[in-house]
N, C-alpha and C positions, 0 to 999 in steps of 0.2 A: 778900250775899246773889245780888246778879247774878253771880259770880268763880262759886258753886257752880252756881248755871242753864248755862254756858259750860263749866263743866269736860268734862263731855261728847261737846260738838262740837270743845273741841280736842284733846280727847286722840287720836279716827280722821286728824284734820288733821296734826298729828306721825307719828303712825309712818304716811304716805302722804307725804310728804316726806323720810321716816326708806326706806322700801323704794325711791322713787325715787331718793336719792341713792347706795342700796347697790346700784340698779339699774345707774345711770351708770359708780362706780366698775369694775363689774365689765364692762362694755363696754369701758372704757380699758383695763382689763392684758389682756381678750384682744385689744385693737388690739396692744396697745404687746410681746403674746407672737407673734402673728403679724406682727408688723414684725421684731421678734427671728429670728423660724427665716429667716424673706424674707430677713433682714440673711447669716447662714450661710448659709444656699443659693444665695445672688447672690455670696459672697465663697466660694465653692470652687469653683465656673462658673466663675468669675472666674480665679482661679489655675489652674484647670483647662483654658483656652485657651490658644491661643498656636500657633505655630511648630512648637512639640515637641506632641503634641495627648497630653493628661495623663486619664486616666478622672479621675471626681469620687470612686470605691475609690482610685485611687493617691492622690491631695492628701491626705484623709484618714486614710491609714494614714501617710503623710509627717508629715502634723500630729500625729501620735498618738506617732510613734519608731518606725515600726512595715514605714519603707518598703526591701522586696523588692532593688532598686538605688538604691547611693547617687548616682548621676543623674541620679536620682528629686529627693530632698533638695537634691542643686547647686541646681534647678531650683526646685523651690517658694520654699525660704527663701532662698535668694540675688537669683533675678531676680524673679518674679513678689508672692513676699509681700510684699514691700516695697516695690512697688508697689502691688496693692492695700488693702493701711495708708492710704498718704500721697493715692489715694482715698478713701476712709474719710471720714479725718480733712479733708480738703478738704472733702466733701459736705457734714458732719456744721455745718462753718463754714458758706458759704454758703447751709445751710436756717436756722441759728442767726440768721445778717444777714437774710436775706428775712422771718424771725419778727419783727422788730425794725420791721425798715423798715415792716412791716406793720403794728405796730403803734403807730406814730408816726405816718403818716400814715391810717392810720383806713379800709384801702384793699384789699383782699386783692391784687389787683395793681402793686402796690407793688414795686419794689425795687432795688440799690444804683444799678442807672442811672438811675433813677427822681428821686433825689435826685445825680447826680452824681459820686459815690466811685467807681463803675467806670470814667469820664471823666478824672477826677484820676489812679487807676493807668495807665490809662494813655497818658498826655500823660508821666507820670515813666519810663515802660519806655518811650517814643517819643523820649527826647531820652539817654539810654543809647544805645539800637539804631540810631537814627539818625544822632545828633549825635553823641556819646561824652560828651555828660556826665555828670560821675558823682562820689559823694563818694569819698572815698580810703578806701575799703573793696576786699576781693577782686575780679577782677573777675568770678567767681562771682556775688557776692551784691550788685553794682551794679545789677541789674534790678529785685531784688524790694524791695533799698531804695527806691529813688527810686521806685516804682508803691506802696508804701506809705507811705513818706513826702510824696508828691503827694494820697494819699488819705487820707490825714491830715487836709490843711490844709484838701481838699474839704470835710472832716468841720466841719470846724473856722467854716468857713467856712459853714457851713449852720444849724451849731446858733448861730452869732449871728447868720444874719437870726430864727431860730426866739425868741430872749430879744426881739428887738425887739416892741412893743404889737403886741396883737391881729396877730402873727402867726400866720397861719391853715397847713395842708396846701397850702393852696394856693399861697401865696407859697412854702413853704421848696422844689415841685414846682422853680418856678420858679427861685430862687435857684442852686438846683444846676443848674440849666440852665443859666445865663447866667455863675457862677463859672467851667468850665472847660469851655468849645465843645472839641470837636474837631477842630476844623477844620484847626487847627494840627498837627492830627498826619497828614495825611490827607499825607503827601508818598512821593515814591517812595518807597522805603529804607522803610515802614512800613507799607507797602500788600501787600506779601509777607510782615511776619512776623506785621502787628497783627493780623488776625484770626485768629491761630492764638494768639495770647498774648491776648487780650482771651476767647476761646471757651475757652481751657484745656487743654492737651494732655499728658498727661502721660510718653507718647516721643517729646516737640517734640525735636530737636536744640537743640544750643547756638546760639545769635549772638552772633557775636562785636559788641563793645562798635565804634560806631561806622562798623558795615556799612553804610550806606545812608551817610554823608557822603563816603566813595570813589567814589560811583557812579552 
């Protein structure tokens, strides 16, 4: 009897929830569509910008295989487009890592710097750039390999702290700061290259290993 009486009340409530869910889904779809269009537009503008300025129409024609001049194809496909795609991939990776950090710490301001991951990567890069210490890998890969290794070690250390009893987000932050402080990397050879390396730069010239150790 009670179920029969409550049924008319439950139906409008279920319809309201379904309508709210549909509205949220439509809003998410619009945001994704707008973001995708903005991403494509920014990619075209990025490829068009440079010492040899190209119009967006030239870039679009080159991407469609209808370029008027072969020099435009060479600039777009051989020089600018690979760099633009690398920027997209790196930006997506940074966004994903930031979302993971913010989820772990339940803090919208959290980042890889908060847990000491960036400090670990910087320390590994400094070992190669300043001192010349590296794994037996080709010189072109020495810096990224060492940076990735020490960033992974920092992650492992923070994870080990998180596995302890009563580990809180504050403990993870303090553990990340204590594991790999950056004071040891602030040497003369690192000060010239460190800010560019840590913040990222797609056109930074190559840095020879051990450049800071010589002088």
